[in-house]
C-alpha positions in Angstrom: -17.7 107.8 -70.6 -13.5 107.8 -70.3 -14.5 107.0 -66.6 -10.6 106.2 -66.5 -10.4 103.9 -68.9 -7.3 103.7 -71.4 -7.8 106.3 -74.4 -8.2 105.1 -77.7 -5.9 106.8 -79.4 -1.8 106.2 -79.6 1.1 106.2 -77.3 1.9 109.3 -79.9 3.0 112.5 -77.2 1.2 115.6 -78.4 1.9 118.0 -75.9 4.8 117.8 -73.3 6.0 119.9 -70.3 8.5 119.8 -68.5 9.1 122.1 -65.2 6.9 125.0 -65.9 7.0 128.0 -64.4 4.7 131.4 -64.5 5.6 134.3 -62.5 3.9 137.9 -62.1 5.6 140.5 -60.9 3.4 142.8 -58.8 3.6 145.7 -56.4 3.2 143.2 -53.7 6.0 141.3 -55.1 6.5 138.3 -57.2 3.3 135.9 -57.5 4.5 132.4 -58.2 1.6 131.2 -60.1 3.1 128.2 -61.7 5.8 126.1 -60.1 7.8 123.5 -61.9 4.5 121.7 -64.0 5.7 118.7 -66.0 3.2 116.4 -67.7 2.5 114.7 -70.9 -0.4 114.7 -73.1 -1.1 111.6 -75.2 -3.4 111.4 -78.7 -7.0 111.1 -77.7 -6.8 111.4 -73.9 -8.8 113.5 -72.1 -6.7 114.6 -68.7 -8.4 116.1 -66.1 -7.1 119.2 -64.2 -8.5 120.0 -60.6 -8.0 122.0 -57.7 -9.0 125.3 -55.8 -9.1 128.5 -57.2 -5.3 130.1 -57.9 -4.0 126.6 -57.7 -2.8 127.8 -61.4 -5.0 125.6 -63.2 -5.9 127.8 -66.0 -2.6 130.2 -65.6 -0.1 127.3 -66.5 -2.5 126.3 -69.5 -2.6 129.8 -71.1 0.6 129.9 -70.5 0.8 127.5 -73.2 -1.2 129.8 -76.0 0.7 133.3 -75.0 -2.0 134.5 -73.5 -0.3 136.2 -70.7 -0.3 139.9 -69.8 2.9 141.3 -70.1 3.9 141.3 -66.5 4.1 138.0 -66.8 7.8 135.9 -66.7 7.3 132.3 -68.3 10.2 129.3 -68.0 10.7 126.2 -68.5 13.0 122.8 -69.2 10.6 121.8 -72.4 7.3 123.2 -73.2 6.6 121.4 -77.0 3.8 120.9 -79.7 4.7 117.7 -81.3 7.5 119.0 -83.1 7.0 123.0 -81.8 9.0 124.7 -79.2 6.4 126.8 -77.9 9.7 128.8 -75.8 11.1 129.7 -79.5 7.9 130.9 -80.9 7.5 134.2 -82.0 4.5 136.5 -81.6 3.3 135.2 -85.2 4.2 131.9 -84.7 1.6 131.7 -81.9 -1.0 133.0 -83.7 -0.8 129.8 -86.2 -0.5 127.9 -82.9 -3.6 128.8 -81.2 -6.4 127.4 -82.8 -4.8 124.8 -85.2 -3.0 123.1 -83.1 -4.2 123.8 -79.7 -7.6 125.4 -79.1 -9.1 126.9 -75.8 -12.5 126.6 -74.6 -13.3 129.0 -71.7 -15.5 129.3 -68.9 -18.0 132.5 -70.0 -18.5 132.3 -73.7 -20.3 135.6 -73.0 -17.0 137.2 -72.3 -14.9 135.2 -74.6 -17.0 136.1 -77.8 -17.4 139.3 -79.5 -20.7 140.8 -78.8 -20.4 143.1 -82.3 -20.0 140.3 -84.7 -22.0 137.5 -85.5 -20.8 134.1 -84.9 -20.7 133.1 -88.4 -18.1 136.3 -88.7 -16.0 135.1 -85.7 -15.9 131.2 -86.7 -14.8 132.9 -90.0 -11.9 134.3 -89.1 -11.0 130.8 -88.0 -11.2 129.2 -91.0 -9.8 131.7 -93.0 -6.9 131.9 -90.9 -6.4 128.4 -90.6 -7.8 126.9 -93.3 -7.8 129.6 -96.5 -11.4 129.5 -97.0 -13.1 132.3 -98.4 -16.3 133.7 -99.5 -19.2 131.0 -100.0 -17.0 127.9 -99.1 -16.3 130.0 -95.5 -20.0 130.4 -95.2 -20.9 127.0 -95.6 -17.8 125.6 -93.5 -19.4 128.0 -90.5 -22.7 126.4 -90.9 -21.3 123.0 -91.1 -19.4 123.7 -87.7 -22.4 124.7 -86.1 -24.3 122.3 -87.3 -21.9 119.7 -85.5 -22.2 121.2 -82.3 -25.8 120.4 -82.6 -26.8 123.8 -82.7 -30.5 124.2 -84.6 -31.3 125.9 -88.1 -27.5 126.6 -88.6 -28.2 128.7 -91.6 -30.2 130.6 -89.6 -27.8 131.3 -86.4 -24.7 131.7 -88.4 -26.2 136.1 -88.9 -26.9 136.0 -85.4 -25.3 137.6 -82.5 -23.9 136.2 -79.5 -27.1 137.6 -77.2 -29.6 135.9 -79.3 -28.1 132.5 -78.0 -28.9 130.7 -74.5 -26.0 130.1 -72.5 -25.4 126.5 -73.4 -25.7 127.5 -77.0 -23.1 130.0 -77.0 -20.6 127.4 -75.5 -21.5 125.2 -78.1 -20.9 127.8 -80.6 -17.9 128.7 -78.7 -16.4 125.3 -79.4 -17.8 125.1 -82.9 -14.8 128.3 -83.3 -12.1 126.4 -81.6 -12.2 123.2 -83.5 -13.0 125.3 -87.0 -9.3 125.1 -87.2 -9.2 121.5 -85.9 -6.7 121.6 -83.4 -5.2 118.5 -82.3 -5.6 119.1 -78.4 -8.4 121.3 -77.0 -8.3 123.0 -73.5 -11.6 123.4 -71.7 -11.2 126.0 -69.2 -14.5 124.9 -66.6 -16.4 124.8 -70.3 -19.8 124.1 -67.8 -19.1 125.7 -64.6 -22.3 128.3 -65.4 -24.3 126.2 -67.0 -27.7 124.2 -66.1 -27.0 120.8 -65.0 -28.9 119.7 -67.9 -27.2 121.9 -70.5 -23.5 120.6 -68.8 -24.7 116.9 -69.7 -25.1 117.9 -73.2 -22.0 119.9 -73.5 -20.1 117.3 -72.0 -21.0 114.5 -74.2 -20.4 116.8 -77.0 -17.3 117.1 -76.4 -16.8 113.2 -76.0 -18.5 112.9 -79.0 -16.3 114.8 -81.1 -13.0 114.1 -79.3 -14.3 109.6 -80.8 -14.8 111.2 -84.1 -11.6 113.7 -84.3 -9.3 111.6 -82.3 -7.9 115.1 -80.2 -6.7 115.4 -77.0 -8.5 117.3 -74.2 -7.2 118.8 -71.3 -10.4 119.4 -68.9 -9.9 122.2 -66.3 -12.5 122.1 -63.7 -13.3 121.9 -59.9 -16.7 119.6 -60.5 -14.6 116.1 -59.5 -17.9 114.1 -60.7 -17.4 115.4 -64.1 -13.4 114.5 -64.0 -14.6 111.0 -62.5 -17.2 110.7 -66.0 -14.5 112.2 -68.6 -11.0 111.6 -67.7 -8.4 109.1 -68.6 -5.8 110.7 -66.1 -6.5 113.4 -63.2 -4.0 115.6 -62.4 -4.4 118.1 -58.8 -2.7 121.3 -58.6 -2.4 123.2 -55.1 -0.5 126.0 -55.0 1.1 126.1 -58.2 2.5 122.7 -58.7 1.2 118.9 -59.2 0.5 117.0 -55.9 -1.0 114.6 -57.1 -1.4 112.4 -60.3 -2.6 108.8 -61.7 -5.1 107.1 -63.5 -9.1 108.4 -63.0 -10.0 105.0 -61.5 -6.5 104.3 -59.5 -6.9 108.3 -58.3 -10.5 108.1 -56.8 -10.3 104.5 -55.7 -6.7 105.7 -53.4 -6.3 109.0 -53.0 -3.2 109.5 -51.4 -2.4 113.1 -50.9 -4.3 114.9 -47.7 -5.2 117.8 -49.8 -6.7 115.6 -52.7 -8.7 113.3 -50.2 -9.8 117.2 -48.3 -11.5 117.8 -51.8 -13.0 114.6 -52.5 -14.4 114.9 -48.8 -15.9 118.5 -49.4 -18.2 116.9 -52.0 -21.6 116.2 -51.6 -22.6 113.0 -53.3 -26.1 112.4 -55.2 -25.6 108.5 -54.6 -24.5 108.6 -51.1 -27.2 108.9 -48.3 -25.9 110.9 -44.8 -22.3 111.0 -45.9 -20.7 113.9 -43.3 -18.9 116.1 -45.2 -15.3 116.6 -44.1 -13.8 120.0 -45.6 -10.4 121.3 -45.8 -9.9 124.3 -42.8 -8.3 127.6 -43.6 -7.5 129.3 -46.9 -4.8 128.1 -50.2 -1.6 130.3 -49.3 -0.2 133.8 -50.5 1.8 133.1 -54.3 3.6 135.8 -53.3 4.6 134.9 -49.7 4.4 130.9 -49.5 5.7 129.2 -46.1 8.4 126.9 -46.2 8.2 123.2 -46.5 4.9 122.2 -47.7 2.5 124.7 -48.9 -0.3 122.2 -47.5 0.8 121.9 -44.4 -1.0 124.9 -42.2 -4.2 123.3 -43.3 -3.1 119.1 -43.4 -4.9 117.2 -40.8 -1.5 114.8 -40.9 0.9 117.5 -40.3 4.4 116.5 -39.0 7.6 118.6 -37.9 9.6 117.9 -41.0 6.8 119.1 -43.5 7.7 122.8 -42.0 11.1 122.0 -42.8 11.5 120.2 -46.4 8.6 120.8 -49.6 7.9 117.3 -50.8 8.8 116.1 -54.4 6.4 114.3 -56.0 7.2 110.6 -56.2 6.4 107.3 -57.3 3.8 105.4 -55.0 2.1 103.5 -57.7 2.3 99.4 -57.1 2.6 98.5 -61.1 0.2 101.5 -61.6 1.4 105.1 -62.2 0.6 106.7 -59.1 2.8 110.2 -58.2 2.5 112.4 -55.3 3.8 115.4 -53.2 4.1 114.1 -50.0 6.3 113.3 -47.3 3.6 110.7 -45.5 2.2 107.7 -46.2 -1.4 107.5 -45.1 -4.2 105.3 -44.1 -7.2 103.9 -46.7 -9.3 106.7 -46.9 -13.2 106.4 -46.7 -15.7 108.7 -46.5 -18.1 108.5 -42.5 -21.8 108.8 -42.6 -24.2 110.3 -39.8 -27.8 108.7 -39.3 -28.7 112.4 -37.6 -27.8 113.7 -40.6 -30.9 112.4 -42.5 -33.2 113.2 -39.1 -36.2 114.6 -41.3 -36.7 118.2 -39.5 -40.1 120.2 -39.7 -43.0 116.7 -39.9 -44.0 117.7 -36.3 -43.9 121.3 -36.0 -46.0 123.9 -37.4 -46.0 125.7 -40.7 -43.3 128.9 -40.4 -44.3 129.8 -44.5 -47.1 129.0 -46.5 -47.4 129.9 -50.3 -50.3 129.3 -52.5 -50.8 130.4 -55.7 -47.9 132.5 -56.6 -48.1 134.5 -59.9 -45.2 136.5 -60.9 -45.4 138.8 -64.3 -42.7 141.4 -65.9 -43.5 143.3 -69.1 -42.3 141.3 -72.2 -41.2 142.4 -75.3 -44.7 142.5 -77.5 -48.0 143.9 -75.9 -50.3 141.6 -74.1 -47.2 139.1 -74.0 -46.0 139.0 -70.2 -43.2 137.0 -68.9 -44.3 134.2 -66.6 -41.9 134.4 -63.9 -43.5 132.5 -61.4 -47.4 131.0 -62.3 -49.1 129.4 -59.2 -46.3 128.4 -57.2 -47.5 126.7 -53.9 -45.7 125.4 -50.8 -44.9 124.9 -47.4 -41.8 125.4 -45.1 -42.4 124.3 -41.5 -40.3 125.3 -38.3 -36.5 123.9 -38.4 -37.4 122.4 -41.9 -35.4 123.1 -44.8 -36.9 123.0 -48.6 -34.5 122.8 -51.6 -35.4 124.7 -54.7 -34.5 123.0 -57.8 -34.6 123.7 -61.6 -33.0 125.3 -64.3 -31.7 129.0 -64.8 -34.9 130.9 -65.6 -37.5 128.1 -63.7 -38.9 131.1 -61.5 -36.1 130.1 -58.3 -35.1 133.4 -57.4 -38.0 135.2 -57.9 -40.2 133.0 -55.9 -38.0 134.0 -53.3 -37.3 138.1 -54.2 -41.8 138.2 -54.3 -41.5 136.9 -50.1 -39.4 140.0 -49.4 -40.7 142.4 -51.9 -38.0 142.7 -54.3 -40.8 141.1 -57.2 -44.2 142.6 -58.0 -47.0 139.9 -57.3 -50.0 139.5 -59.5 -51.7 137.0 -57.4 -51.3 134.6 -54.2 -51.0 134.8 -50.4 -48.2 134.4 -48.3 -48.2 134.0 -44.9 -45.3 134.1 -42.3 -46.3 132.2 -38.6 -50.4 132.5 -40.0 -49.7 136.6 -40.5 -50.1 137.9 -44.4 -46.8 138.7 -45.9 -48.0 140.7 -49.3 -50.2 143.0 -47.8 -47.5 144.4 -45.9 -46.4 148.5 -46.1 -44.0 150.4 -44.2 -43.9 149.6 -41.0 -45.8 146.1 -41.2 -43.3 145.1 -44.0 -40.3 146.6 -41.9 -41.1 144.1 -39.2 -42.3 141.4 -41.5 -38.3 141.9 -42.5 -36.8 141.5 -38.9 -38.6 137.2 -39.6 -37.4 136.7 -43.2 -34.0 137.4 -44.7 -32.4 136.7 -48.2 -28.4 135.3 -48.7 -27.6 136.1 -52.1 -25.6 133.8 -54.8 -22.6 136.5 -55.3 -21.7 138.3 -52.1 -19.5 140.7 -53.4 -21.9 142.1 -55.9 -24.3 142.0 -52.3 -22.1 143.7 -50.6 -21.5 147.7 -50.5 -17.6 147.6 -51.4 -17.5 151.7 -49.4 -18.7 149.9 -46.1 -16.4 148.1 -43.9 -18.1 144.8 -42.1 -18.7 146.6 -39.0 -20.5 148.9 -40.8 -22.9 146.5 -43.0 -23.3 144.4 -40.0 -24.6 147.8 -38.0 -27.1 149.1 -40.9 -29.9 146.7 -40.4 -29.8 147.1 -36.3 -29.4 150.6 -36.9 -32.5 150.7 -39.5 -34.7 148.4 -36.9 -33.3 150.2 -33.6 -31.9 147.1 -32.2 -28.8 148.3 -30.9 -26.7 151.6 -30.3 -23.3 152.1 -28.9 -21.3 149.7 -27.3 -24.6 147.1 -27.7 -24.4 147.5 -31.8 -20.3 146.4 -31.9 -20.9 143.7 -29.3 -23.7 142.2 -31.6 -21.6 142.6 -34.6 -18.9 140.9 -32.8 -21.2 138.0 -31.8 -22.1 137.6 -35.5 -18.4 137.7 -36.6 -17.9 134.8 -33.9 -21.3 133.0 -35.2 -20.2 132.9 -38.8 -16.4 131.2 -37.8 -14.7 134.8 -38.9 -12.3 136.8 -36.1 -13.7 139.9 -34.9 -10.6 141.5 -35.7 -11.6 142.0 -39.3 -14.8 144.0 -38.8 -13.0 147.4 -40.3 -11.8 145.4 -42.7 -13.8 146.3 -46.7 -15.1 143.1 -48.7 -12.8 143.3 -51.4 -10.2 142.4 -48.7 -11.8 138.7 -48.5 -12.3 135.9 -49.9 -15.3 134.5 -51.4 -15.9 131.9 -49.2 -15.6 134.9 -46.2 -17.7 137.2 -48.2 -20.5 134.8 -47.8 -20.0 134.5 -44.2 -20.4 138.4 -44.0 -23.2 137.6 -46.2 -25.0 135.1 -43.6 -23.9 137.2 -40.8 -25.6 139.9 -42.1 -28.9 138.4 -42.4 -28.7 136.9 -39.2 -28.1 140.3 -37.5 -31.9 140.3 -37.3 -32.5 136.8 -35.3 -35.0 135.5 -38.6 -36.9 132.9 -37.8 -36.4 131.9 -42.3 -33.4 132.4 -44.3 -34.0 132.2 -48.2 -30.7 131.2 -49.6 -30.1 132.3 -53.0 -27.6 130.1 -54.2 -25.8 130.3 -51.5 -22.8 128.3 -52.3 -22.2 127.7 -56.1 -19.9 130.1 -56.7 -17.2 129.1 -54.4 -14.4 126.3 -54.6 -15.6 122.8 -53.2 -13.6 123.1 -49.9 -14.5 126.2 -49.3 -18.7 125.2 -50.2 -17.9 122.3 -48.0 -17.1 125.3 -45.1 -20.2 127.1 -45.8 -22.6 124.3 -45.7 -21.3 123.4 -42.6 -21.7 126.4 -41.3 -25.2 126.3 -42.4 -26.0 123.0 -40.9 -24.3 124.3 -37.6 -26.7 127.7 -37.1 -29.9 125.5 -38.3 -29.5 123.2 -35.1 -27.9 125.8 -33.1 -30.9 128.6 -33.9 -33.6 126.5 -35.1 -33.5 128.4 -38.0 -35.8 127.2 -41.6 -34.4 127.5 -45.0 -35.6 128.3 -48.4 -32.7 126.6 -50.1 -32.2 127.3 -54.2 -29.8 125.3 -55.8 -28.6 124.2 -59.0 -26.5 121.3 -57.7 -28.7 118.5 -57.0 -25.8 116.6 -54.2 -25.6 119.8 -52.3 -29.7 119.8 -51.8 -29.8 116.3 -51.0 -26.9 116.8 -48.1 -28.6 119.8 -46.6 -32.6 119.7 -47.2 -35.0 117.7 -45.7 -38.0 118.3 -48.5 -37.5 119.2 -52.2 -39.6 121.1 -55.2 -38.6 121.2 -58.7 -39.3 124.0 -60.7 -39.8 124.3 -64.6 -41.1 127.3 -66.4 -42.7 129.0 -63.2 -44.6 126.1 -61.8 -44.1 123.1 -59.6 -43.5 119.9 -61.3 -42.9 117.6 -58.5 -42.6 117.9 -54.9 -41.3 115.4 -51.9 -39.5 114.7 -48.9 -35.7 114.7 -50.0 -34.9 110.9 -49.2 -38.2 109.8 -51.5 -37.6 112.3 -54.4 -34.1 110.8 -54.7 -34.9 107.3 -54.2 -37.9 107.2 -56.9 -38.0 110.4 -58.9 -41.3 110.6 -60.7 -41.5 113.3 -63.3 -39.3 112.7 -66.3 -37.8 116.0 -65.9 -36.7 115.2 -62.4 -35.3 112.2 -63.4 -33.1 113.9 -66.2 -31.6 116.5 -63.9 -31.0 113.8 -61.3 -29.4 111.7 -64.4 -27.1 114.2 -65.4 -25.5 115.1 -62.0 -22.3 113.6 -62.2 -20.8 111.4 -59.5 -17.0 111.3 -58.3 -17.1 107.7 -58.7 -15.4 106.7 -62.3 -16.8 103.1 -61.8 -20.6 104.1 -61.1 -20.1 106.9 -63.8 -19.0 104.5 -66.1 -22.4 102.2 -64.9 -24.7 105.2 -65.6 -27.0 106.5 -68.3 -27.8 109.7 -69.0 -30.9 111.3 -69.9 -30.2 114.1 -72.3 -32.7 116.8 -73.1 -32.9 118.4 -76.0 -32.8 121.9 -76.6 -34.0 124.7 -73.8 -36.4 125.3 -72.0 -39.0 127.2 -73.9 -39.5 131.5 -73.6 -41.7 132.3 -70.1 -43.5 134.6 -72.2 -45.5 132.0 -74.2 -48.6 130.4 -72.8 -48.5 126.7 -74.7 -51.4 124.7 -74.2 -50.6 121.7 -72.0 -47.5 120.7 -70.1 -44.7 123.2 -70.6 -42.1 120.3 -71.0 -44.1 118.4 -73.3 -41.6 119.8 -76.5 -38.3 118.1 -74.5 -40.0 115.1 -72.9 -39.3 111.6 -74.0 -42.7 110.6 -73.0 -44.8 113.3 -73.9 -48.3 112.2 -75.8 -51.2 114.0 -77.3 -52.7 114.6 -74.1 -49.6 116.1 -72.4 -49.7 118.4 -75.6 -53.4 119.0 -74.7 -53.9 119.3 -71.4 -51.9 120.7 -68.1 -51.3 118.4 -65.7 -52.0 119.2 -61.8 -49.8 118.3 -58.8 -51.5 115.1 -57.5 -50.7 112.5 -54.9 -49.8 112.0 -51.1 -46.4 113.0 -50.0 -44.9 112.8 -53.3 -46.9 115.5 -55.4 -45.7 114.9 -59.2 -47.5 117.0 -62.1 -47.7 114.6 -64.8 -50.0 112.6 -67.0 -47.5 109.9 -67.8 -45.6 109.8 -64.4 -46.2 105.9 -63.6 -44.8 104.8 -67.4 -41.5 107.5 -65.9 -41.4 105.4 -63.5 -41.1 102.2 -65.2 -38.5 103.9 -67.1 -36.6 104.8 -64.3 -36.7 101.5 -62.6 -35.5 100.3 -65.9 -32.6 102.2 -65.2 -31.5 101.3 -62.2 -31.2 97.4 -63.0 
């Protein structure tokens, strides 16, 4: 990992940007997406580019490759890759530059790869265009490219289509295709955002290894400051289309000096810190078609002064011998996160069980007769009143299916669930309707779960009408109360979902779930699609609602830092089964299952000094298909400690307080302690 250290490459400048501006002409006016971006990139360097959605991170780098739509206008003093002037390049010249000098790995490989062509054909196009290869040599080079990025059986995989690959394998294939032209610079645009934390670790280590071997430079665009801390040499922070802070990685994390950078760092829960209080950034980014006068961050800034409304600050040097630039009028005091003992109080330990789930099994028809997909395979847990249980694991492990089964949205083959002592799965009709007053669900994608043809008032009124809880003025009053409870202006009740930001839409989803005064909320990845600043606002809201209303949560997430911040207990799922469960403090301090240990080690920490000392436990491959019923432990094929007993006998959850399903938990315990020394 780079961890902020100096790159091994030379001081040769590969990329030079000076005064890059990008504008889009729209019906609402001119959107100034990038405003005077300037930086240089050295050979072998990794530059981290961070900021909220809409800050100009991706647009500025798509401009380098000529990938912007026709309504875009690009201007700059200088835009140069080595000896190539990009401003003077024609479309035919851009075709030669793309993939040969600069290549770009996109966030979603499923949309970036052609679903109608095999991977071999798509990689072959790059090999033919940039290296002139044909026929057998082209195929051999494509196989070699897949092998270099760690795809097993490349001879077989080269003839397969993108849909036949897992998410992590598709991203590896995308990287292989982009590297086929042997580029000098790789732009990685949120390359791991949609991936599980274990797969994220694999992809980032892959990119780092390729950089070491090839000597290429990487521009790493991301919202994850932990990833930047682990892999970047320098960091560039963007807000409203311009740089607000730029410094070496260690310098920036040790001495963040712009209020926005501090806000981003204060918005992130940290895996290595207990009891840290989030300090979210209030408000929303400005409208780039109607920027305010002065500093664009002033309306969200805690340190604002009259001068900030009059003058737009320019980038200036503040480093004392160490390069460090900020775009701010102010000199701020030193920065430190605060902590709260109250935040770590264990809830639910002295209260009665609210939800009791026993031996839940959910199956779906498989591709072959007699081989069903075992989505959930014997799950047990309890949630007490006022408690938050975190349910974590990789995609496809059964987390969301478990929650959906509890509200009747997935078929249950076996098991028992009780809410306040009352049976859940045996209910039908009016009895099921009454249950849904007690349990509500908040979904991952609020835009997909809110009807685009209904106003917010109609969305919030619908559950009240179905359950006959309010009419007329009372219904409007209740909708107004719900908007205020989730921090939204009641004047927005007549707006439609598309008129809100992502964070505001998630607040509407939470308000809808609260309309029936439930006792338990099932939160299915409620913050995974949000920027870190908006994520912190939603987490703060959830904590406030839990304390004020005494709610219980089943919190499903893949971000273990968020789970540590919010949850009282944690259950870890793998391939439909819980493999470890414990109080959050105990599980994060002493994980005993090798899978839990791998999950924790894969989560990057936003501190380059800490990251430089950490060791990753990289899991090989992907989880096996849930339509298989392997003998023994389902994790054995990926476990570094697996024995013959693990492959033959299935372990059960055992223990007191901390329950673990592992034959080798003592060895796993010893291995974890050695890593911590």
